[in-house]
C-alpha positions in Angstrom: 35.3 193.7 37.0 33.8 191.1 39.4 36.5 188.5 38.5 39.3 191.0 39.0 38.0 191.9 42.5 37.5 188.2 43.4 41.1 187.4 42.4 42.5 190.1 44.7 40.4 188.8 47.6 41.6 185.2 47.1 45.3 186.3 47.4 44.6 188.2 50.7 42.8 185.0 52.1 46.0 183.0 51.5 48.1 185.7 53.3 45.6 185.6 56.2 45.9 181.8 56.5 49.7 182.1 56.5 49.7 184.8 59.2 47.3 182.6 61.2 49.6 179.6 60.9 52.6 181.6 62.0 50.7 183.1 65.0 49.4 179.6 66.1 52.9 178.2 65.7 54.4 180.9 67.9 51.7 180.4 70.6 52.2 176.6 70.6 56.0 177.0 70.8 55.6 179.4 73.7 53.3 177.0 75.5 55.7 174.1 74.9 58.6 176.1 76.3 56.6 177.0 79.3 55.7 173.4 80.0 59.3 172.3 79.5 60.6 174.9 81.9 57.9 174.0 84.5 58.8 170.3 84.3 62.5 171.2 84.8 61.8 173.4 87.8 59.6 170.7 89.3 62.4 168.1 89.0 65.0 170.6 90.5 62.6 171.3 93.4 62.3 167.6 94.1 66.1 167.2 94.1 66.5 170.2 96.5 63.8 168.7 98.8 65.5 165.3 98.8 68.9 167.0 99.5 67.4 169.0 102.4 65.9 165.8 103.9 69.3 164.0 103.5 71.0 167.0 105.2 68.4 167.0 108.0 68.9 163.2 108.5 72.7 163.8 108.6 72.3 166.5 111.3 70.2 164.0 113.3 73.2 161.6 113.1 75.4 164.4 114.6 72.8 165.1 117.3 72.7 161.4 118.2 76.5 161.3 118.4 76.3 164.3 120.7 73.8 162.5 123.0 75.6 159.1 123.0 79.3 160.1 123.0 80.9 161.8 126.0 81.7 165.4 125.3 85.5 164.8 125.3 85.0 162.3 122.4 82.5 164.4 120.6 84.6 167.6 120.8 87.9 165.8 120.4 87.5 165.2 116.6 89.9 167.1 114.5 88.5 170.0 112.4 87.8 168.8 108.9 85.4 166.9 106.7 83.9 163.6 107.7 81.9 161.2 105.6 78.5 160.3 107.0 77.9 156.6 107.1 74.9 154.9 105.5 71.4 155.9 106.4 70.9 152.9 108.6 74.2 153.1 110.6 74.3 156.4 112.5 78.1 157.0 112.7 80.7 159.4 111.5 83.2 158.0 109.1 86.8 158.8 109.1 88.2 162.2 108.2 88.5 162.8 104.4 90.4 165.5 102.4 87.0 166.8 101.2 83.5 165.6 100.9 83.8 164.5 97.3 85.5 161.3 98.5 82.4 160.1 100.3 80.1 157.5 98.9 76.9 158.7 97.3 73.3 158.0 98.4 71.1 157.5 95.3 67.6 159.0 95.5 65.3 159.9 92.5 67.9 158.1 90.3 70.4 160.7 91.2 73.6 160.4 93.4 73.7 162.7 96.4 77.0 163.0 98.3 76.6 163.8 102.0 79.4 164.8 104.5 79.8 166.9 107.6 82.3 169.7 108.1 83.4 169.8 111.7 85.0 172.8 113.4 85.9 171.8 116.9 87.3 173.5 120.0 87.3 172.1 123.6 84.1 174.0 124.4 82.3 174.4 121.0 81.7 172.1 118.0 80.2 173.5 114.8 78.8 170.9 112.4 77.7 171.7 108.9 76.1 168.9 107.0 76.5 169.3 103.3 74.7 167.5 100.5 75.9 167.9 97.0 74.4 166.7 93.7 74.5 167.7 90.0 71.4 169.2 88.5 69.9 167.9 85.2 71.8 170.7 83.4 75.1 169.5 85.0 75.4 172.4 87.4 76.8 171.6 90.9 74.2 172.2 93.6 74.4 171.9 97.4 72.4 172.2 100.6 74.1 173.1 103.9 72.7 172.8 107.4 74.8 174.2 110.3 74.4 173.8 114.0 76.6 174.7 117.0 77.0 172.4 120.0 78.5 173.2 123.3 79.3 171.3 126.5 76.3 171.1 128.8 76.7 172.6 132.3 76.4 170.0 135.0 
């Protein structure tokens, strides 16, 4: 009688061990997925922060052009997309069909394309600096900063 009862208990111990292994496996898998998701979000946040900084730097180039160029030259640009020159040379490039033709700036081992969309009238110029990049999951991302300029009253 004692041996029969002991045999039944030994089988239930094996089942308990298997259930425990499955539960631990599920918990570890959940933790690993959570860590992976967190790392991915951290990288995407760094890319967005870098793109925002590049866009802000691009807007500073536009503001500098507004200060240096006479209004007739600044507002005389045709409406369209313009490449922004390198980070060290604050100038607007020539008009392009779209911003994808502009050269990329590499940051965080990732290419970021930066251009400005100009909408110009004789009295108002609206500039939108756009920075585009591809996320780690190959999804197109962008940051846009827009500012409106007008001729100063003398």
